[in-house]
N, C-alpha and C positions, 0 to 999 in steps of 0.2 A: 282810327282810333282803338288801342287795344287796352281793355281794362283788366287789372289783376283782380281776382276774387280771393279774399283772404277768408278761407272757410274755417270758422271758429266752432262749428258744431255739425251734427249729422242727425237727420231725422230717423225715427225707428224705421227699420228695414221694410215692414209692411207698408208703412205710410209713404216712404220713398219709393217703393215698387209702384204704387198706384199714382203718385202726384209728382215724382221726380225729386232729385237732390237739390240742394241750394243752387248749385251752378246752373242747372237746367231751368230752375224757377227764375232766376235772374236774366239768364239768356232770353227765355220766353217773353218776359216783361219788357225788357229794353228793345228786343228786336220788333216788338209790335210798334214802336214809334221810330226805331232807326235800325233797319236791318243790316247796316254796314259795320256795326261794332263788333270787335273781336273780343274774346274773353281767354284768359289763362288763369287756371284755378291752382292756389297753393294750399295744401291741407295742413293749416297752421295747427289746428287741433291734434294732428298727428306729428307735430314737431317740424314741419317744413315750412320755413320762411323764405322769402325771396332774398337774394344776395344784396340787394339795394333798391331804393326807390325808383331808380331809372329803368328797371326791368319792364315797367308797363308806363302807359301814359297817364293812367289814374289808377285809383285803388278803391275797392269796396270790401266792406268787413260785413260778414253775414251775421245772422241770428245764431243762437245757441241755447242749449238746455242749461249751460252753465251760468253761474253768476260771476261777476268780476271779482268778489270777494272770496271765491274758491281758491284763488292763489295757485292755480295750476302751472306747471313748469314753463308752459309756453306763453303765458300771459305777460310777464314783464319783458321778454324779448319782443313781443308784439307792440307793446306800448313804446318801447324804444324805436322800433321800426315806424311806427305811426307818427312820432315826433320827427323823426328824420325825413319821413316823406312830406310832411307839411313844411318843414325847413327848406326842403328842396324844391318847393314850388310844384310838387305833384299833387294833384286834387285827391281828396280823399273823402268817400262817402260811408257812414256807418248806419247800419240798419238794425234796429232792436239792440241785441247785445252788442253789435258793432257801435251803436250810438252811445251806449254805456261805457264801453271800455275806452273808445275815443275820449269821451268827457273825462274819465279818470286819468288818462295819458296826459291830458292837457290841463290837469290841475283841478278837476271838479271831484264830486263825490257821488256814489251810487250806494243805495241800499234797498233792501226788501221793503216795499212801501206798506205802510199800515192801512192803505186804502184798499188793499186786496188785489184781485185779478182785473186787468182790463183785457177783454176778449170780445170777438164778435166784431161788428161795425160799430166803430167810435166816431164821434163828431169833435172837430177841433176848430178853433177860432184863429184865423190869420192875425198875427200880432204885428208882423212887420214884413211887408212884401218885398223880395228882393227883386232886381229888374229881371233876372232869368226865371222868375216865377210869373210868367206872363198871364194877365187876367186874374191874379190872385186877389180875392176879396172875400169878406164875410167868412163863411164856414166851408169845411169840406169833410168828407167822410172816407175812412179807409179801415181795413182790417187790422186787428191788433191782436196780441197774445204774449202778455208780460204781466210779472208782478213786481219786478225790480224797477226802479226809477232813478234818474238824475235827480238829486236833492240839492246839491250846491253846484252852481255854474262855474265852469273854468272861467279864468280872468278875462279872456278875449271872446268869450262866447256871446252871442246875441240871440235872442229868442225870436224865432220866425212864426211859431204856432204853438199853441197849448189848449188846454181845457182845465175845468176845475178839478177833474181827476188826475191829469197829467199836465201840469203847468209847463214843463219844459219839453214838449213833444216833438219840436223840429228846432235845430240850432244851426247857427253860421258862426264860423270861426274866424274873426276879423270883420272887415267892412262887408256886409251882406251883398253888396254889388260885385265883390270880387274876393270872396272868402278862401281861406286856405283849406277849409273842409267844411262839409255839411253833413248833418246826421239827423235821423228820424227814429222815434221810438217804435212807430207803427210799422207794418209790413206790406208795402205795395206789391210785393212779389207774391203774395199769398193769393189763393182762390178761396171762394167761399167753402167749397168742399174740403180744402185742407184744412182751413180754420175749424170747420165744423168737426173733422175728424180728431183734431187735437183737444177740442172742448169735450167731445165725447169720451176720450181716453182719459181725461182728468175728471170728469163729472162725478160729483158726489164724494170724490176724494180730495185732491188738491183744489179743485174749484167747487165751491158750494153749490148746491142745486138752486139757491136763490139768485146766483150770478149765472150759472150755466144755461138755465132755461131761457131767460130773455136774450142771452147772447146768441144762442142758437136760432131764435125767432128773428133776430136782427140780420141774419145772414141773407134774407130775401131782399134787403134794401140795395139801392144803387151805391156803388163806390167810386171814388175819384183816383183809383189806382194808376189809370193811364195817364191822368193829368200830372201826377207826381212822377211818373216814369219820365214824361216829356221834360218836366222841370229839371230833374235830375241829369238827363242827358244834355240839356241846355247848359247847365252848370258845368258839366265835364267839358263839353266842347269849347265853351268860352274859356275855362280855366287852362285847357292844354294849348288853346291858340295863344294865350298870353305867355305861357311857358316857352313855346316856340318862338315868339317873336322877342323874348327877353336876351 
């Protein structure tokens, strides 16, 4: 299985040098549960889009420092590509900004939330467990780094998980058992050190001290990032098998 990574942002050079770029982070995450997955990266943020959805078995949209409302030149072509990929039966996974731009592409709405920043280790409640989310029940914890949120659901979206702070934290597009796309607001690919570096960078400026301090303290907690890595891989493998059998 080869996954196309749609790179919609870049980390600051000093952070990237220490922790890796988005492609490295995702390869590290997914290889921890399935070493046989291959990856090809397309620098969408630099205007590089795949020729078509069939250039990879499935697609993953990364995080970004940009907001979907920034209306940068590459955003509308990316939305068009995402709709084409879903229509073609190629599974799509969105992470953080990827979650947001996929929602906008499919008819939802995103805005800068008046709830402020969600960062550090966040807790979420499972709302609807899809079959590929083996063992999903109750709550799970993952790293987050966002201020924007999906506020209006796309017509075909189903909520898989959420919280009081972020009600639409994980979505499936279509039947959760066999969705055309899956997206999450949190960052399973992040490490506590990376999340901490981003919090420190914004501490006292973009992120108020009253938010930054407990978020940094939360980084010592256990997270379920590998659980989500396994669930996403299971979704991708089942979706690509259905595509091959069609």
